KETI-173651 format. One record per residue (C-alpha): residue in one letter; x, y, z. Coordinates in pm, whole numbers, padded with zeros to 5 digits, always signed. Example, Ala and Ser with C-alpha at 12.3 -4.5 7.8 and 13.67 -1.06 7.14 Angstrom:
<drenses>
a+01230-00450+00780 s+01367-00106+00714 
</drenses>
This chain:
<drenses>
x-13180-13663-05030 x-13419-13585-05316 x-13309-13423-05640 x-13502-13111-05539 x-13319-13102-05205 x-12981-13145-05374 x-13054-12863-05618 x-13158-12638-05328 x-12830-12709-05145 x-12623-12636-05456 x-12806-12308-05517 x-12730-12202-05159 x-12361-12279-05216 x-12366-12085-05545 x-12518-11791-05358 x-12229-11803-05109 x-11975-11790-05392 x-12159-11500-05558 x-12175-11310-05228 x-11798-11348-05196 x-11706-11236-05546 x-11950-10942-05532 x-11803-10814-05205 x-11592-10515-05301 x-11279-10618-05110 x-11257-10935-05320 x-11422-10818-05641 x-11161-10544-05683 x-10884-10805-05668 x-11063-11052-05896 x-11131-10786-06159 x-10758-10726-06196 x-10751-11050-06399 x-11040-11011-06642 x-10997-11358-06790 x-11021-11524-06450 x-11316-11302-06352 x-11503-11393-06672 x-11426-11761-06616 x-11578-11741-06267 x-11890-11560-06386 x-11939-11786-06688 x-11891-12101-06479 x-12142-11989-06215 x-12398-11904-06482 x-12354-12236-06663 x-12393-12435-06341 x-12707-12236-06257 x-12850-12276-06606 x-12777-12650-06605 x-12951-12685-06269 x-13260-12519-06416 x-13258-12766-06706 x-13220-13064-06471 x-13489-12932-06237 x-13735-12897-06524 x-13648-13246-06649 x-13713-13383-06301 x-14040-13196-06240 x-14210-13197-06581 x-14403-13481-06739 x-14195-13688-06980 x-14334-13646-07334 x-14507-13911-07542 x-14366-13776-07869 x-14042-13950-07966 x-13889-13633-08108 x-13937-13459-07776 x-13804-13763-07595 x-13478-13720-07785 x-13469-13349-07709 x-13525-13419-07338 x-13262-13695-07334 x-13005-13498-07532 x-13071-13191-07318 x-13031-13351-06976 x-12715-13538-07079 x-12563-13218-07217 x-12662-13030-06899 x-12474-13287-06690 x-12171-13258-06918 x-12168-12875-06908 x-12212-12876-06532 x-11901-13088-06489 x-11694-12858-06712 x-11821-12547-06537 x-11745-12687-06192 x-11394-12781-06303 x-11332-12434-06448 x-11473-12263-06139 x-11243-12466-05916 x-10952-12381-06144 x-11030-12009-06121 x-10998-12029-05742 x-10681-12241-05763 x-10856-12550-05624 x-10764-12892-05760 x-11064-13060-05920 x-11057-13439-05925 x-11370-13596-06075 x-11480-13920-05913 x-11522-14242-06104 x-11898-14184-06101 x-11856-13849-06277 x-11618-13998-06531 x-11871-14271-06609 x-12147-14010-06655 x-11920-13815-06887 x-11836-14125-07090 x-12204-14216-07103 x-12286-13875-07249 x-12006-13903-07505 x-12124-14248-07610 x-12493-14159-07632 x-12493-13807-07780 x-12135-13675-07796 x-11964-13905-08047 x-12207-14193-08094 x-12128-14269-08459 x-11754-14319-08406 x-11626-14322-08050 x-11270-14412-07957 x-11246-14506-07591 x-10954-14678-07416 x-10811-14810-07741 x-11145-14946-07862 x-11377-14802-08128 x-11752-14806-08065 x-12063-14733-08269 x-12354-14647-08044 x-12733-14637-08073 x-13003-14523-07832 x-13279-14784-07831 x-13584-14575-07912 x-13841-14809-07764 x-13649-14819-07433 x-13658-14443-07376 x-13827-14334-07052 x-13775-14052-06804 x-13562-14286-06594 x-13324-14368-06878 x-13272-14582-07186 x-13077-14872-07332 x-12760-14789-07523 x-12661-15041-07789 x-12285-15053-07846 x-12119-15222-08143 x-11742-15269-08117 x-11656-15585-08313 x-11826-15765-08601 x-12128-15949-08476 x-12101-15821-08118 x-12345-15580-07953 x-12346-15478-07592 x-12649-15333-07419 x-12571-15068-07158 x-12851-14970-06922 x-12836-14590-06878 x-13017-14476-06563 x-13061-14100-06599 x-13225-14029-06263 x-12949-14219-06084 x-12686-14030-06285 x-12847-13695-06202 x-12859-13779-05831 x-12500-13901-05822 x-12369-13594-06005 x-12557-13347-05787 x-12409-13512-05476 x-12061-13480-05626 x-12129-13119-05718 x-12216-13036-05358 x-11878-13171-05246 x-11696-12961-05508 x-11882-12644-05417 x-11830-12702-05047 x-11455-12707-05111 x-11480-12379-05299 x-11694-12213-05032 x-11463-12338-04755 x-11162-12183-04928 x-11343-11852-04979 x-11452-11847-04614 x-11093-11915-04510 x-10974-11630-04732 x-11233-11399-04577 x-11134-11497-04224 x-10763-11450-04288 x-10827-11105-04435 x-11035-10994-04138 x-10794-11137-03882 x-10533-10888-04009 x-10748-10605-03872 x-10899-10767-03564 x-10708-10535-03329 x-10817-10214-03499 x-11150-10068-03597 x-11251-09806-03849 x-11489-09639-03608 x-11207-09572-03361 x-11044-09345-03620 x-11326-09100-03553 x-11220-09004-03201 x-11458-08867-02939 x-11340-08509-03000 x-11482-08495-03355 x-11788-08305-03235 x-11562-08055-03060 x-11365-08002-03383 x-11678-07920-03581 x-11796-07688-03304 x-11468-07493-03309 x-11479-07472-03688 x-11824-07316-03650 x-11694-07065-03396 x-11414-06972-03634 x-11665-06908-03911 x-11888-06690-03695 x-11608-06498-03524 x-11428-06194-03656 x-11139-06254-03416 x-10819-06365-03591 x-10741-06602-03304 x-11077-06781-03332 x-11054-06802-03710 x-10699-06936-03689 x-10808-07193-03429 x-11105-07290-03648 x-10866-07334-03940 x-10645-07569-03737 x-10951-07780-03659 x-11034-07804-04030 x-10686-07946-04079 x-10744-08188-03791 x-11067-08314-03948 x-10888-08353-04281 x-10609-08551-04113 x-10866-08783-03954 x-11039-08844-04285 x-10712-08908-04466 x-10644-09180-04209 x-10995-09316-04265 x-10944-09329-04642 x-10609-09507-04602 x-10766-09758-04363 x-11043-09832-04613 x-10784-09886-04888 x-10579-10115-04665 x-10889-10328-04606 x-10982-10304-04976 x-11315-10157-04867 x-11298-09829-05060 x-11566-09884-05324 x-11646-09627-05593 x-11949-09490-05405 x-11763-09426-05082 x-11468-09284-05271 x-11697-09039-05450 x-11854-08929-05120 x-11509-08887-04964 x-11392-08673-05254 x-11696-08449-05203 x-11618-08434-04832 x-11256-08333-04895 x-11375-08069-05141 x-11589-07913-04868 x-11293-07925-04628 x-11073-07753-04886 x-11328-07476-04928 x-11336-07414-04551 x-10958-07434-04545 x-10940-07153-04800 x-11202-06946-04622 x-11059-06970-04270 x-10699-06928-04384 x-10795-06614-04573 x-10678-06747-04908 x-11027-06767-05061 x-11179-06419-05064 x-11474-06514-05284 x-11654-06715-05016 x-11902-06552-04783 x-11982-06654-04427 x-12314-06807-04537 x-12128-07029-04783 x-11891-07144-04509 x-12184-07229-04280 x-12342-07438-04556 x-12019-07629-04609 x-11987-07695-04235 x-12347-07817-04217 x-12270-08056-04503 x-11957-08185-04326 x-12145-08254-04005 x-12419-08440-04189 x-12179-08647-04400 x-11965-08726-04097 x-12254-08925-03949 x-12279-09109-04282 x-11912-09211-04273 x-11931-09315-03908 x-12218-09546-04001 x-12011-09696-04284 x-11727-09758-04039 x-11965-09923-03791 x-12110-10154-04056 x-11769-10266-04180 x-11645-10318-03825 x-11951-10529-03743 x-11896-10736-04056 x-11537-10803-03949 x-11639-10883-03591 x-11906-11126-03713 x-11658-11348-03896 x-11431-11349-03592 x-11722-11456-03368 x-11814-11732-03609 x-11460-11866-03610 x-11421-11866-03231 
</drenses>
């Protein structure tokens, strides 16, 4: 596969990780540990930024100017180095063991020798003094001269395009392990609720409840008002169950919670009106509150449907 194709695959895997961590049910948990959350976000950004650097190196014309050649060479080697660190730290944040292959270790050592610690490098009990051969520098790589003992120089052929390709392939494997674990986490979470749905909390008699609340508002009969009041309490009980179910699924985001608080406020106002406790409200006010409740009820039913469909989709995919 081409370097461009490998980069595209990695970006798709990064998108999968971002979709997971930005889903409220998981983001709320991850945010409880701010250090781990910041490590995840920083690692994802560094991998993405490094990919941009490597992509530009691959696509752009290699410069004629020797100063720019050094900048290009230093930059792409550092991008490979940072990408390895970021992938290791991302794996660590998700409690996944990261074991770099021999190819990655060789790329890392190559970077250290060429631009990390070239003037005095201790490696496996041996001290090296390293030089990039200027005249050998091309887009494909360069020759690294290594001096370790008096009178002895080794020439190491550094193939940058090969190193980039090898590392991107390794990166795909690492990200696939991360994505697989996150998908497994998502499936396990949704399996806990496969036998229950949020939409079923809103039973078929909800329309009847709102209708009887309306009759209680319009009627001057104590019996009708008292019956209307009982239906307000029934609606409140249903929505308390809905809120608990959202919390149990970790699906109660700040927007839905705000809307629910507004909904409960309207229910409390009708509760006070129909029970006779609130004497400041007029019938027109009560009708407005009921109209609001009916409208918002459709909104919450739609939320329940969307969450249920999301949970059913992962179950279908796993079957």
